[in-house]
Biopython code that builds the backbone (N, CA, C, O; Angstrom):
import numpy as np
from Bio.PDB.StructureBuilder import StructureBuilder

atoms = [
    (1, "MET", "N", (43.940, 116.659, 13.675)),
    (1, "MET", "CA", (42.192, 115.506, 13.471)),
    (1, "MET", "C", (42.376, 115.251, 12.055)),
    (1, "MET", "O", (42.954, 115.851, 11.149)),
    (2, "GLY", "N", (41.260, 113.455, 12.202)),
    (2, "GLY", "CA", (40.996, 113.344, 11.079)),
    (2, "GLY", "C", (40.340, 111.918, 11.047)),
    (2, "GLY", "O", (40.427, 111.164, 12.017)),
    (3, "VAL", "N", (39.949, 111.717, 10.362)),
    (3, "VAL", "CA", (39.358, 110.251, 10.300)),
    (3, "VAL", "C", (40.287, 108.946, 9.686)),
    (3, "VAL", "O", (41.043, 108.998, 8.716)),
    (4, "PHE", "N", (40.035, 107.920, 10.437)),
    (4, "PHE", "CA", (40.915, 106.754, 10.510)),
    (4, "PHE", "C", (40.227, 106.359, 9.141)),
    (4, "PHE", "O", (39.122, 106.743, 8.759)),
    (5, "PRO", "N", (41.320, 105.301, 8.311)),
    (5, "PRO", "CA", (42.703, 105.709, 8.259)),
    (5, "PRO", "C", (42.840, 106.677, 6.826)),
    (5, "PRO", "O", (43.167, 106.330, 5.690)),
    (6, "ASP", "N", (42.531, 107.756, 7.253)),
    (6, "ASP", "CA", (42.970, 109.035, 6.181)),
    (6, "ASP", "C", (44.268, 109.084, 5.981)),
    (6, "ASP", "O", (45.092, 109.137, 6.894)),
    (7, "VAL", "N", (44.501, 109.071, 4.931)),
    (7, "VAL", "CA", (46.372, 108.633, 4.567)),
    (7, "VAL", "C", (46.740, 110.311, 4.001)),
    (7, "VAL", "O", (47.569, 110.546, 3.122)),
    (8, "GLU", "N", (45.830, 111.487, 4.803)),
    (8, "GLU", "CA", (46.080, 112.797, 4.589)),
    (8, "GLU", "C", (46.203, 113.744, 6.450)),
    (8, "GLU", "O", (46.242, 114.903, 6.861)),
    (9, "VAL", "N", (46.218, 112.498, 6.968)),
    (9, "VAL", "CA", (46.731, 113.097, 8.577)),
    (9, "VAL", "C", (48.181, 112.800, 8.924)),
    (9, "VAL", "O", (48.715, 111.691, 8.940)),
    (10, "ARG", "N", (48.639, 113.789, 9.154)),
    (10, "ARG", "CA", (50.605, 114.288, 9.263)),
    (10, "ARG", "C", (50.726, 113.965, 10.701)),
    (10, "ARG", "O", (49.703, 114.032, 11.384)),
    (11, "GLY", "N", (51.507, 113.726, 11.083)),
    (11, "GLY", "CA", (52.822, 114.226, 12.152)),
    (11, "GLY", "C", (52.282, 112.687, 12.872)),
    (11, "GLY", "O", (52.137, 111.594, 12.324)),
    (12, "THR", "N", (52.032, 113.144, 14.486)),
    (12, "THR", "CA", (52.088, 112.278, 15.432)),
    (12, "THR", "C", (51.394, 113.082, 16.499)),
    (12, "THR", "O", (51.426, 114.300, 16.675)),
    (13, "PHE", "N", (50.743, 112.126, 17.189)),
    (13, "PHE", "CA", (49.507, 112.600, 18.277)),
    (13, "PHE", "C", (49.716, 112.332, 19.418)),
    (13, "PHE", "O", (49.656, 111.108, 19.537)),
    (14, "ASP", "N", (50.001, 112.964, 20.635)),
    (14, "ASP", "CA", (50.111, 112.538, 22.201)),
    (14, "ASP", "C", (48.625, 111.576, 22.552)),
    (14, "ASP", "O", (48.799, 110.801, 23.492)),
    (15, "TYR", "N", (47.735, 111.549, 22.156)),
    (15, "TYR", "CA", (46.743, 111.190, 22.088)),
    (15, "TYR", "C", (45.719, 110.203, 20.789)),
    (15, "TYR", "O", (45.025, 110.998, 20.156)),
    (16, "VAL", "N", (45.618, 109.471, 20.552)),
    (16, "VAL", "CA", (44.644, 108.719, 19.281)),
    (16, "VAL", "C", (43.669, 108.151, 19.948)),
    (16, "VAL", "O", (43.944, 107.353, 20.844)),
    (17, "LEU", "N", (42.204, 108.495, 19.595)),
    (17, "LEU", "CA", (41.586, 107.845, 19.671)),
    (17, "LEU", "C", (40.582, 106.781, 18.481)),
    (17, "LEU", "O", (39.922, 107.247, 17.552)),
    (18, "CYS", "N", (40.668, 105.732, 18.724)),
    (18, "CYS", "CA", (40.254, 104.754, 17.596)),
    (18, "CYS", "C", (38.589, 104.046, 18.179)),
    (18, "CYS", "O", (38.554, 102.919, 18.673)),
    (19, "LEU", "N", (37.534, 104.753, 18.047)),
    (19, "LEU", "CA", (36.839, 104.404, 18.677)),
    (19, "LEU", "C", (35.592, 103.877, 17.406)),
    (19, "LEU", "O", (35.069, 104.565, 16.530)),
    (20, "SER", "N", (35.388, 102.346, 17.743)),
    (20, "SER", "CA", (34.757, 101.460, 16.901)),
    (20, "SER", "C", (35.004, 101.966, 15.561)),
    (20, "SER", "O", (34.174, 102.621, 14.930)),
    (21, "VAL", "N", (36.194, 101.641, 15.127)),
    (21, "VAL", "CA", (36.313, 102.249, 13.325)),
    (21, "VAL", "C", (37.011, 100.899, 12.543)),
    (21, "VAL", "O", (36.585, 100.460, 11.475)),
    (22, "LEU", "N", (38.056, 100.386, 13.219)),
    (22, "LEU", "CA", (38.480, 99.293, 12.707)),
    (22, "LEU", "C", (37.750, 97.957, 12.215)),
    (22, "LEU", "O", (38.326, 97.058, 11.602)),
    (23, "HIS", "N", (37.095, 97.956, 12.389)),
    (23, "HIS", "CA", (36.227, 96.436, 11.966)),
    (23, "HIS", "C", (35.433, 97.245, 11.023)),
    (23, "HIS", "O", (34.780, 96.397, 10.416)),
    (24, "HIS", "N", (35.051, 98.650, 10.455)),
    (24, "HIS", "CA", (33.977, 98.463, 9.476)),
    (24, "HIS", "C", (35.297, 98.269, 8.219)),
    (24, "HIS", "O", (34.764, 97.915, 7.168)),
    (25, "SER", "N", (36.512, 98.377, 8.100)),
    (25, "SER", "CA", (36.945, 98.153, 6.767)),
    (25, "SER", "C", (37.265, 96.336, 6.594)),
    (25, "SER", "O", (37.961, 95.628, 5.866)),
    (26, "LEU", "N", (36.404, 96.158, 7.607)),
    (26, "LEU", "CA", (36.722, 94.113, 7.185)),
    (26, "LEU", "C", (35.678, 93.768, 7.071)),
    (26, "LEU", "O", (34.710, 94.284, 7.630)),
    (27, "SER", "N", (35.650, 92.691, 6.217)),
    (27, "SER", "CA", (34.139, 92.496, 5.269)),
    (27, "SER", "C", (33.393, 91.244, 6.622)),
    (27, "SER", "O", (32.212, 90.954, 6.810)),
    (28, "LYS", "N", (34.856, 90.666, 7.469)),
    (28, "LYS", "CA", (34.135, 89.843, 8.358)),
    (28, "LYS", "C", (33.858, 91.137, 9.571)),
    (28, "LYS", "O", (34.671, 92.060, 9.618)),
    (29, "LYS", "N", (32.753, 91.117, 10.449)),
    (29, "LYS", "CA", (32.645, 92.343, 11.436)),
    (29, "LYS", "C", (32.891, 91.616, 12.937)),
    (29, "LYS", "O", (33.068, 92.083, 14.062)),
    (30, "ASP", "N", (32.829, 90.518, 12.508)),
    (30, "ASP", "CA", (33.207, 89.841, 13.756)),
    (30, "ASP", "C", (34.906, 90.177, 14.096)),
    (30, "ASP", "O", (35.824, 89.849, 13.345)),
    (31, "PHE", "N", (35.012, 90.663, 14.967)),
    (31, "PHE", "CA", (36.289, 91.033, 15.359)),
    (31, "PHE", "C", (37.303, 89.917, 15.564)),
    (31, "PHE", "O", (38.149, 89.562, 14.743)),
    (32, "TRP", "N", (37.050, 89.311, 17.038)),
    (32, "TRP", "CA", (37.453, 88.451, 17.624)),
    (32, "TRP", "C", (37.902, 87.521, 16.559)),
    (32, "TRP", "O", (39.044, 87.087, 16.409)),
    (33, "LYS", "N", (36.874, 87.278, 15.853)),
    (33, "LYS", "CA", (37.109, 85.783, 14.681)),
    (33, "LYS", "C", (38.380, 86.025, 13.896)),
    (33, "LYS", "O", (39.259, 85.184, 13.706)),
    (34, "VAL", "N", (38.374, 87.158, 13.503)),
    (34, "VAL", "CA", (39.612, 87.665, 12.630)),
    (34, "VAL", "C", (41.054, 87.606, 13.259)),
    (34, "VAL", "O", (42.190, 87.470, 12.804)),
    (35, "LEU", "N", (40.461, 87.781, 14.597)),
    (35, "LEU", "CA", (41.848, 87.370, 15.478)),
    (35, "LEU", "C", (42.294, 85.900, 15.516)),
    (35, "LEU", "O", (43.388, 85.397, 15.774)),
    (36, "LEU", "N", (41.368, 85.484, 15.253)),
    (36, "LEU", "CA", (40.990, 83.642, 15.722)),
    (36, "LEU", "C", (41.363, 82.619, 14.954)),
    (36, "LEU", "O", (42.200, 81.732, 15.118)),
    (37, "MET", "N", (40.395, 82.947, 13.833)),
    (37, "MET", "CA", (40.216, 81.867, 13.069)),
    (37, "MET", "C", (41.228, 82.187, 11.391)),
    (37, "MET", "O", (41.332, 83.224, 10.737)),
    (38, "GLU", "N", (41.891, 80.644, 11.132)),
    (38, "GLU", "CA", (42.591, 80.693, 9.896)),
    (38, "GLU", "C", (42.097, 81.459, 8.384)),
    (38, "GLU", "O", (42.767, 81.975, 7.489)),
    (39, "GLU", "N", (40.744, 81.287, 8.542)),
    (39, "GLU", "CA", (39.972, 81.323, 7.111)),
    (39, "GLU", "C", (40.146, 82.719, 7.268)),
    (39, "GLU", "O", (39.508, 83.121, 6.295)),
    (40, "PHE", "N", (40.687, 83.982, 7.980)),
    (40, "PHE", "CA", (40.402, 85.206, 7.741)),
    (40, "PHE", "C", (41.711, 85.923, 7.854)),
    (40, "PHE", "O", (41.999, 86.960, 8.452)),
    (41, "THR", "N", (42.408, 85.128, 7.149)),
    (41, "THR", "CA", (44.027, 85.344, 7.226)),
    (41, "THR", "C", (44.297, 86.996, 6.265)),
    (41, "THR", "O", (45.194, 87.835, 6.350)),
    (42, "ASN", "N", (43.055, 86.911, 5.386)),
    (42, "ASN", "CA", (43.285, 88.355, 4.408)),
    (42, "ASN", "C", (43.282, 89.626, 5.176)),
    (42, "ASN", "O", (44.063, 90.577, 5.155)),
    (43, "GLU", "N", (41.345, 89.220, 6.400)),
    (43, "GLU", "CA", (41.208, 90.501, 7.166)),
    (43, "GLU", "C", (42.141, 90.918, 8.560)),
    (43, "GLU", "O", (42.398, 92.026, 9.031)),
    (44, "LEU", "N", (42.485, 89.698, 8.953)),
    (44, "LEU", "CA", (43.925, 89.734, 9.260)),
    (44, "LEU", "C", (45.019, 90.558, 9.068)),
    (44, "LEU", "O", (45.289, 91.408, 9.916)),
    (45, "ALA", "N", (45.787, 90.402, 7.916)),
    (45, "ALA", "CA", (46.557, 91.751, 7.296)),
    (45, "ALA", "C", (46.012, 92.991, 7.223)),
    (45, "ALA", "O", (46.804, 93.881, 7.535)),
    (46, "ILE", "N", (44.901, 93.355, 6.909)),
    (46, "ILE", "CA", (44.615, 94.451, 6.592)),
    (46, "ILE", "C", (44.275, 94.815, 7.884)),
    (46, "ILE", "O", (44.089, 96.031, 7.855)),
    (47, "LEU", "N", (44.100, 94.391, 8.990)),
    (47, "LEU", "CA", (44.093, 94.762, 10.712)),
    (47, "LEU", "C", (45.345, 95.222, 11.182)),
    (47, "LEU", "O", (45.715, 96.144, 11.909)),
    (48, "ARG", "N", (45.879, 94.320, 10.563)),
    (48, "ARG", "CA", (47.954, 94.453, 10.628)),
    (48, "ARG", "C", (48.063, 95.924, 10.093)),
    (48, "ARG", "O", (47.981, 96.904, 10.834)),
    (49, "ARG", "N", (48.145, 95.950, 9.512)),
    (49, "ARG", "CA", (48.059, 97.307, 8.462)),
    (49, "ARG", "C", (47.345, 98.290, 9.347)),
    (49, "ARG", "O", (48.324, 98.711, 9.964)),
    (50, "GLN", "N", (46.620, 98.757, 9.695)),
    (50, "GLN", "CA", (46.112, 99.617, 10.498)),
    (50, "GLN", "C", (46.548, 99.859, 11.917)),
    (50, "GLN", "O", (46.581, 100.993, 12.396)),
    (51, "LEU", "N", (46.941, 98.578, 12.702)),
    (51, "LEU", "CA", (47.296, 99.037, 13.891)),
    (51, "LEU", "C", (48.537, 99.267, 13.433)),
    (51, "LEU", "O", (48.819, 100.183, 14.204)),
    (52, "LYS", "N", (49.548, 99.125, 12.727)),
    (52, "LYS", "CA", (51.007, 99.672, 12.480)),
    (52, "LYS", "C", (50.341, 101.199, 11.669)),
    (52, "LYS", "O", (50.918, 102.229, 12.016)),
    (53, "ARG", "N", (49.399, 101.331, 10.829)),
    (53, "ARG", "CA", (49.141, 103.126, 10.455)),
    (53, "ARG", "C", (48.634, 103.519, 12.137)),
    (53, "ARG", "O", (48.908, 104.695, 12.374)),
    (54, "LEU", "N", (48.056, 102.901, 13.175)),
    (54, "LEU", "CA", (47.964, 103.964, 14.698)),
    (54, "LEU", "C", (49.092, 104.105, 15.320)),
    (54, "LEU", "O", (49.379, 105.119, 15.956)),
    (55, "ARG", "N", (49.989, 102.891, 15.167)),
    (55, "ARG", "CA", (51.042, 103.401, 16.066)),
    (55, "ARG", "C", (52.052, 104.446, 15.284)),
    (55, "ARG", "O", (52.949, 105.031, 15.893)),
    (56, "SER", "N", (51.860, 104.586, 14.141)),
    (56, "SER", "CA", (52.292, 105.841, 13.175)),
    (56, "SER", "C", (52.427, 107.176, 13.422)),
    (56, "SER", "O", (53.264, 108.071, 13.307)),
    (57, "LEU", "N", (50.718, 106.902, 14.003)),
    (57, "LEU", "CA", (50.013, 108.761, 14.406)),
    (57, "LEU", "C", (50.340, 108.751, 15.893)),
    (57, "LEU", "O", (49.939, 109.709, 16.554)),
    (58, "THR", "N", (50.973, 107.847, 16.454)),
    (58, "THR", "CA", (50.882, 107.649, 17.978)),
    (58, "THR", "C", (52.347, 108.114, 17.992)),
    (58, "THR", "O", (53.286, 107.763, 17.278)),
    (59, "ALA", "N", (52.263, 109.321, 19.363)),
    (59, "ALA", "CA", (53.778, 110.091, 19.119)),
    (59, "ALA", "C", (54.366, 108.753, 20.136)),
    (59, "ALA", "O", (53.667, 107.741, 20.175)),
    (60, "ASP", "N", (55.664, 108.800, 20.944)),
    (60, "ASP", "CA", (56.850, 108.431, 21.453)),
    (60, "ASP", "C", (56.497, 109.096, 22.600)),
    (60, "ASP", "O", (56.660, 110.284, 22.876)),
    (61, "LYS", "N", (55.882, 108.015, 23.388)),
    (61, "LYS", "CA", (54.895, 107.745, 24.791)),
    (61, "LYS", "C", (53.841, 108.581, 25.111)),
    (61, "LYS", "O", (53.424, 109.056, 26.167)),
    (62, "GLY", "N", (53.416, 108.668, 23.625)),
    (62, "GLY", "CA", (51.667, 108.760, 23.587)),
    (62, "GLY", "C", (50.965, 107.496, 23.630)),
    (62, "GLY", "O", (51.486, 106.388, 23.756)),
    (63, "LYS", "N", (49.354, 107.846, 23.478)),
    (63, "LYS", "CA", (48.985, 106.686, 23.780)),
    (63, "LYS", "C", (47.880, 106.202, 22.511)),
    (63, "LYS", "O", (47.912, 107.085, 21.654)),
    (64, "CYS", "N", (47.067, 105.262, 22.178)),
    (64, "CYS", "CA", (45.975, 105.002, 21.628)),
    (64, "CYS", "C", (45.349, 104.271, 22.406)),
    (64, "CYS", "O", (45.773, 103.349, 23.103)),
    (65, "ILE", "N", (44.105, 104.760, 22.274)),
    (65, "ILE", "CA", (42.845, 104.380, 22.771)),
    (65, "ILE", "C", (42.114, 103.650, 22.072)),
    (65, "ILE", "O", (41.566, 104.349, 21.221)),
    (66, "LEU", "N", (41.769, 102.398, 21.982)),
    (66, "LEU", "CA", (40.548, 101.718, 21.164)),
    (66, "LEU", "C", (39.802, 101.384, 21.434)),
    (66, "LEU", "O", (39.839, 101.128, 22.638)),
    (67, "GLU", "N", (38.502, 101.056, 20.766)),
    (67, "GLU", "CA", (37.373, 100.801, 21.231)),
    (67, "GLU", "C", (36.649, 99.722, 20.220)),
    (67, "GLU", "O", (36.450, 100.148, 19.083)),
    (68, "ILE", "N", (36.306, 98.616, 20.452)),
    (68, "ILE", "CA", (36.183, 97.547, 19.861)),
    (68, "ILE", "C", (35.108, 96.572, 19.645)),
    (68, "ILE", "O", (35.081, 95.631, 20.439)),
    (69, "PRO", "N", (34.284, 96.611, 18.790)),
    (69, "PRO", "CA", (32.995, 95.728, 19.533)),
    (69, "PRO", "C", (33.335, 94.397, 18.782)),
    (69, "PRO", "O", (33.681, 94.245, 17.610)),
    (70, "TYR", "N", (33.113, 93.337, 19.922)),
    (70, "TYR", "CA", (33.131, 92.048, 19.635)),
    (70, "TYR", "C", (31.883, 91.322, 19.528)),
    (70, "TYR", "O", (31.249, 91.192, 20.575)),
    (71, "GLU", "N", (31.504, 90.925, 18.679)),
    (71, "GLU", "CA", (29.856, 90.543, 18.289)),
    (71, "GLU", "C", (30.108, 88.905, 18.012)),
    (71, "GLU", "O", (31.058, 88.345, 17.465)),
    (72, "TYR", "N", (28.674, 88.265, 18.706)),
    (72, "TYR", "CA", (29.141, 87.074, 18.929)),
    (72, "TYR", "C", (27.195, 86.530, 18.161)),
    (72, "TYR", "O", (26.086, 86.847, 18.590)),
    (73, "ASP", "N", (27.439, 85.980, 17.403)),
    (73, "ASP", "CA", (26.208, 84.614, 16.780)),
    (73, "ASP", "C", (25.747, 84.023, 18.136)),
    (73, "ASP", "O", (24.762, 84.491, 18.708)),
    (74, "ASP", "N", (26.380, 83.110, 18.592)),
    (74, "ASP", "CA", (26.117, 82.298, 20.273)),
    (74, "ASP", "C", (26.879, 83.333, 21.596)),
    (74, "ASP", "O", (28.073, 83.172, 21.849)),
    (75, "PRO", "N", (26.287, 84.069, 22.140)),
    (75, "PRO", "CA", (27.137, 84.300, 23.255)),
    (75, "PRO", "C", (27.812, 83.628, 23.999)),
    (75, "PRO", "O", (29.011, 83.585, 24.274)),
    (76, "GLY", "N", (26.349, 82.751, 24.512)),
    (76, "GLY", "CA", (26.547, 81.625, 25.519)),
    (76, "GLY", "C", (28.331, 81.223, 25.209)),
    (76, "GLY", "O", (29.283, 81.661, 25.856)),
    (77, "VAL", "N", (28.367, 80.552, 24.377)),
    (77, "VAL", "CA", (29.591, 79.856, 24.049)),
    (77, "VAL", "C", (30.676, 80.905, 23.400)),
    (77, "VAL", "O", (31.723, 81.027, 24.035)),
    (78, "GLU", "N", (30.542, 81.592, 22.325)),
    (78, "GLU", "CA", (31.692, 82.317, 21.901)),
    (78, "GLU", "C", (32.520, 83.328, 22.807)),
    (78, "GLU", "O", (33.721, 83.546, 22.649)),
    (79, "ARG", "N", (31.575, 84.021, 23.950)),
    (79, "ARG", "CA", (32.585, 84.734, 24.629)),
    (79, "ARG", "C", (33.293, 84.012, 25.535)),
    (79, "ARG", "O", (34.089, 84.660, 26.215)),
    (80, "LYS", "N", (33.199, 82.569, 25.772)),
    (80, "LYS", "CA", (34.357, 81.902, 26.610)),
    (80, "LYS", "C", (35.136, 81.582, 25.696)),
    (80, "LYS", "O", (36.184, 81.084, 26.106)),
    (81, "ALA", "N", (35.015, 81.691, 24.386)),
    (81, "ALA", "CA", (36.341, 81.295, 23.514)),
    (81, "ALA", "C", (37.125, 82.469, 22.718)),
    (81, "ALA", "O", (37.981, 82.403, 21.836)),
    (82, "VAL", "N", (36.369, 83.814, 23.505)),
    (82, "VAL", "CA", (37.211, 84.736, 23.312)),
    (82, "VAL", "C", (38.466, 84.832, 24.282)),
    (82, "VAL", "O", (38.585, 84.350, 25.408)),
    (83, "ASP", "N", (39.268, 85.501, 23.624)),
    (83, "ASP", "CA", (41.166, 85.719, 24.651)),
    (83, "ASP", "C", (41.541, 87.128, 24.042)),
    (83, "ASP", "O", (42.054, 87.332, 22.942)),
    (84, "PHE", "N", (41.108, 88.219, 25.163)),
    (84, "PHE", "CA", (41.403, 89.227, 24.931)),
    (84, "PHE", "C", (42.725, 89.575, 24.904)),
    (84, "PHE", "O", (43.161, 90.696, 24.644)),
    (85, "LYS", "N", (43.474, 88.417, 25.226)),
    (85, "LYS", "CA", (44.993, 89.347, 25.249)),
    (85, "LYS", "C", (45.332, 89.331, 23.535)),
    (85, "LYS", "O", (46.006, 90.263, 23.097)),
    (86, "ILE", "N", (44.894, 88.354, 22.676)),
    (86, "ILE", "CA", (45.337, 88.183, 21.441)),
    (86, "ILE", "C", (45.577, 89.794, 20.501)),
    (86, "ILE", "O", (46.355, 89.982, 19.566)),
    (87, "LEU", "N", (44.636, 90.769, 21.126)),
    (87, "LEU", "CA", (44.756, 92.056, 19.930)),
    (87, "LEU", "C", (45.744, 92.705, 20.897)),
    (87, "LEU", "O", (46.461, 93.431, 20.208)),
    (88, "THR", "N", (46.231, 92.800, 22.609)),
    (88, "THR", "CA", (46.921, 92.940, 22.740)),
    (88, "THR", "C", (48.706, 92.601, 22.357)),
    (88, "THR", "O", (49.748, 93.251, 22.277)),
    (89, "ALA", "N", (48.238, 91.114, 22.191)),
    (89, "ALA", "CA", (49.846, 90.601, 21.425)),
    (89, "ALA", "C", (50.153, 91.396, 20.256)),
    (89, "ALA", "O", (51.322, 91.767, 20.142)),
    (90, "GLU", "N", (49.188, 91.777, 19.228)),
    (90, "GLU", "CA", (48.943, 92.058, 17.670)),
    (90, "GLU", "C", (49.224, 93.453, 18.001)),
    (90, "GLU", "O", (50.035, 93.867, 17.173)),
    (91, "LEU", "N", (48.824, 94.631, 19.092)),
    (91, "LEU", "CA", (49.492, 96.025, 19.607)),
    (91, "LEU", "C", (50.808, 95.879, 19.710)),
    (91, "LEU", "O", (51.641, 96.677, 19.280)),
    (92, "ASN", "N", (51.032, 94.824, 20.300)),
    (92, "ASN", "CA", (52.375, 94.865, 20.555)),
    (92, "ASN", "C", (53.319, 95.023, 19.012)),
    (92, "ASN", "O", (54.069, 95.908, 18.601)),
    (93, "THR", "N", (52.908, 93.846, 18.495)),
    (93, "THR", "CA", (53.521, 93.195, 17.109)),
    (93, "THR", "C", (54.084, 95.008, 16.327)),
    (93, "THR", "O", (55.111, 95.568, 15.942)),
    (94, "ALA", "N", (52.528, 95.299, 16.481)),
    (94, "ALA", "CA", (52.611, 96.456, 15.481)),
    (94, "ALA", "C", (53.187, 97.947, 16.109)),
    (94, "ALA", "O", (52.741, 99.090, 16.002)),
    (95, "GLY", "N", (54.289, 97.442, 16.754)),
    (95, "GLY", "CA", (54.942, 98.621, 17.118)),
    (95, "GLY", "C", (54.646, 99.500, 18.727)),
    (95, "GLY", "O", (55.401, 100.394, 19.110)),
    (96, "PHE", "N", (53.686, 99.139, 19.347)),
    (96, "PHE", "CA", (53.307, 99.710, 20.400)),
    (96, "PHE", "C", (54.124, 99.081, 21.944)),
    (96, "PHE", "O", (53.860, 98.017, 22.505)),
    (97, "ALA", "N", (55.002, 99.959, 22.304)),
    (97, "ALA", "CA", (55.591, 99.433, 23.721)),
    (97, "ALA", "C", (55.039, 98.518, 24.603)),
    (97, "ALA", "O", (55.752, 97.657, 25.118)),
    (98, "SER", "N", (53.613, 98.618, 24.885)),
    (98, "SER", "CA", (52.933, 98.141, 25.956)),
    (98, "SER", "C", (51.737, 98.381, 25.482)),
    (98, "SER", "O", (51.364, 99.461, 25.026)),
    (99, "SER", "N", (50.704, 96.777, 25.627)),
    (99, "SER", "CA", (49.053, 97.247, 25.427)),
    (99, "SER", "C", (48.201, 96.606, 26.779)),
    (99, "SER", "O", (48.775, 96.016, 27.694)),
    (100, "ARG", "N", (46.801, 96.828, 26.723)),
    (100, "ARG", "CA", (46.737, 95.925, 27.973)),
    (100, "ARG", "C", (44.695, 96.444, 27.467)),
    (100, "ARG", "O", (44.312, 97.500, 26.963)),
    (101, "CYS", "N", (43.878, 95.253, 27.861)),
    (101, "CYS", "CA", (42.679, 95.609, 27.939)),
    (101, "CYS", "C", (42.346, 95.980, 28.904)),
    (101, "CYS", "O", (42.819, 95.559, 29.960)),
    (102, "LEU", "N", (41.368, 96.941, 28.826)),
    (102, "LEU", "CA", (40.597, 97.361, 30.191)),
    (102, "LEU", "C", (39.376, 97.153, 30.588)),
    (102, "LEU", "O", (38.700, 97.567, 31.530)),
    (103, "GLY", "N", (39.164, 96.278, 29.514)),
    (103, "GLY", "CA", (37.625, 95.590, 30.042)),
    (103, "GLY", "C", (36.408, 96.330, 28.970)),
    (103, "GLY", "O", (36.578, 97.137, 28.056)),
    (104, "ALA", "N", (35.466, 95.859, 29.358)),
    (104, "ALA", "CA", (34.181, 95.983, 28.440)),
    (104, "ALA", "C", (33.475, 97.558, 29.084)),
    (104, "ALA", "O", (33.480, 97.858, 30.278)),
    (105, "TRP", "N", (32.949, 98.341, 28.063)),
    (105, "TRP", "CA", (32.269, 99.718, 28.129)),
    (105, "TRP", "C", (30.298, 98.974, 28.164)),
    (105, "TRP", "O", (29.651, 98.265, 27.393)),
    (106, "ASP", "N", (30.037, 99.578, 29.355)),
    (106, "ASP", "CA", (28.353, 99.082, 29.346)),
    (106, "ASP", "C", (27.922, 100.361, 28.651)),
    (106, "ASP", "O", (27.749, 101.516, 29.040)),
    (107, "TYR", "N", (27.779, 99.560, 27.143)),
    (107, "TYR", "CA", (27.029, 101.082, 26.660)),
    (107, "TYR", "C", (25.526, 100.807, 26.436)),
    (107, "TYR", "O", (24.855, 101.837, 26.497)),
    (108, "ASN", "N", (24.748, 99.547, 26.163)),
    (108, "ASN", "CA", (23.925, 99.445, 25.374)),
    (108, "ASN", "C", (22.986, 98.309, 26.206)),
    (108, "ASN", "O", (23.298, 97.167, 25.866)),
    (109, "PRO", "N", (22.145, 98.347, 26.997)),
    (109, "PRO", "CA", (21.851, 97.107, 27.718)),
    (109, "PRO", "C", (21.020, 96.247, 26.922)),
    (109, "PRO", "O", (21.134, 95.033, 27.094)),
    (110, "GLU", "N", (20.155, 96.713, 26.028)),
    (110, "GLU", "CA", (19.944, 96.034, 24.457)),
    (110, "GLU", "C", (20.945, 95.268, 23.938)),
    (110, "GLU", "O", (20.869, 94.145, 24.437)),
    (111, "HIS", "N", (21.888, 95.361, 23.132)),
    (111, "HIS", "CA", (22.621, 95.252, 22.339)),
    (111, "HIS", "C", (23.579, 94.096, 23.420)),
    (111, "HIS", "O", (23.783, 93.032, 22.836)),
    (112, "ARG", "N", (24.017, 94.138, 24.484)),
    (112, "ARG", "CA", (25.359, 93.506, 25.373)),
    (112, "ARG", "C", (24.931, 91.838, 25.248)),
    (112, "ARG", "O", (25.653, 90.847, 25.361)),
    (113, "VAL", "N", (23.474, 91.945, 24.970)),
    (113, "VAL", "CA", (23.377, 90.036, 24.677)),
    (113, "VAL", "C", (24.372, 89.648, 23.839)),
    (113, "VAL", "O", (24.905, 88.546, 23.970)),
    (114, "PHE", "N", (24.738, 90.546, 22.859)),
    (114, "PHE", "CA", (25.226, 89.842, 21.419)),
    (114, "PHE", "C", (26.718, 90.853, 21.001)),
    (114, "PHE", "O", (27.451, 90.958, 20.017)),
    (115, "LYS", "N", (26.670, 91.202, 21.772)),
    (115, "LYS", "CA", (28.077, 92.406, 21.472)),
    (115, "LYS", "C", (28.487, 92.793, 23.079)),
    (115, "LYS", "O", (27.856, 92.956, 24.123)),
    (116, "ASP", "N", (29.783, 92.840, 22.700)),
    (116, "ASP", "CA", (30.898, 93.199, 23.861)),
    (116, "ASP", "C", (31.545, 94.650, 23.351)),
    (116, "ASP", "O", (31.477, 94.717, 22.124)),
    (117, "ARG", "N", (31.930, 95.396, 23.732)),
    (117, "ARG", "CA", (32.833, 96.678, 23.534)),
    (117, "ARG", "C", (33.652, 97.049, 24.503)),
    (117, "ARG", "O", (33.470, 97.458, 25.650)),
    (118, "ILE", "N", (34.962, 96.755, 23.593)),
    (118, "ILE", "CA", (36.283, 96.403, 25.081)),
    (118, "ILE", "C", (36.993, 97.531, 24.955)),
    (118, "ILE", "O", (37.037, 97.886, 23.778)),
    (119, "ILE", "N", (37.497, 98.152, 25.600)),
    (119, "ILE", "CA", (38.369, 98.931, 25.134)),
    (119, "ILE", "C", (39.916, 98.533, 25.684)),
    (119, "ILE", "O", (40.303, 97.767, 26.566)),
    (120, "TYR", "N", (40.459, 99.229, 24.944)),
    (120, "TYR", "CA", (42.485, 98.937, 25.191)),
    (120, "TYR", "C", (42.959, 100.350, 24.968)),
    (120, "TYR", "O", (42.736, 101.208, 24.114)),
    (121, "VAL", "N", (43.920, 100.245, 26.389)),
    (121, "VAL", "CA", (44.787, 101.441, 25.752)),
    (121, "VAL", "C", (46.358, 100.902, 25.177)),
    (121, "VAL", "O", (46.829, 99.875, 25.665)),
    (122, "ALA", "N", (46.970, 101.517, 24.323)),
    (122, "ALA", "CA", (48.359, 100.981, 23.590)),
    (122, "ALA", "C", (49.420, 102.160, 23.566)),
    (122, "ALA", "O", (49.216, 103.231, 22.995)),
    (123, "GLU", "N", (50.537, 101.845, 24.234)),
    (123, "GLU", "CA", (50.934, 103.212, 24.877)),
    (123, "GLU", "C", (52.714, 102.928, 23.986)),
    (123, "GLU", "O", (53.541, 102.017, 24.021)),
    (124, "ALA", "N", (52.624, 104.219, 23.298)),
    (124, "ALA", "CA", (54.076, 104.209, 22.234)),
    (124, "ALA", "C", (55.404, 104.267, 23.282)),
    (124, "ALA", "O", (55.473, 104.958, 24.298)),
    (125, "GLY", "N", (56.128, 103.626, 22.912)),
    (125, "GLY", "CA", (57.374, 103.556, 23.953)),
    (125, "GLY", "C", (58.512, 104.683, 23.464)),
    (125, "GLY", "O", (59.558, 104.821, 24.099)),
]
sb = StructureBuilder()
sb.init_structure("model")
sb.init_model(0)
sb.init_chain("A")
sb.init_seg("    ")
for serial, (resi, resn, name, xyz) in enumerate(atoms, 1):
    if name == "N":
        sb.init_residue(resn, " ", resi, " ")
    sb.init_atom(name, np.array(xyz, "f"), 0.0, 1.0, " ", f" {name:<3s}", serial, name[0])
structure = sb.get_structure()
């Protein structure tokens, strides 16, 4: 066990949990905007390296579970612009054989207005 992206973690694991971690290494915390907007190409490169690292930690036939906060400045408008399949495609590009968005995690009603916590599962081939 270790804390991602700890370079000291060695080996592969049947289950890798990445819960609300990836966005902390990005200067732009609006995760979905990093995936979508061209002005965040440097951030997207960081994210892609992290996803490849997660794949390297996930054993063949193993699963990586990710929980990602999607934050909004204007939830009424921005939620409509989010395509949760974009991260699914990034996970596949990172080397996972398949991945899917499982939907939102109902975590805290006070914060749900401006943030969704989305759960993904990526399976290694």
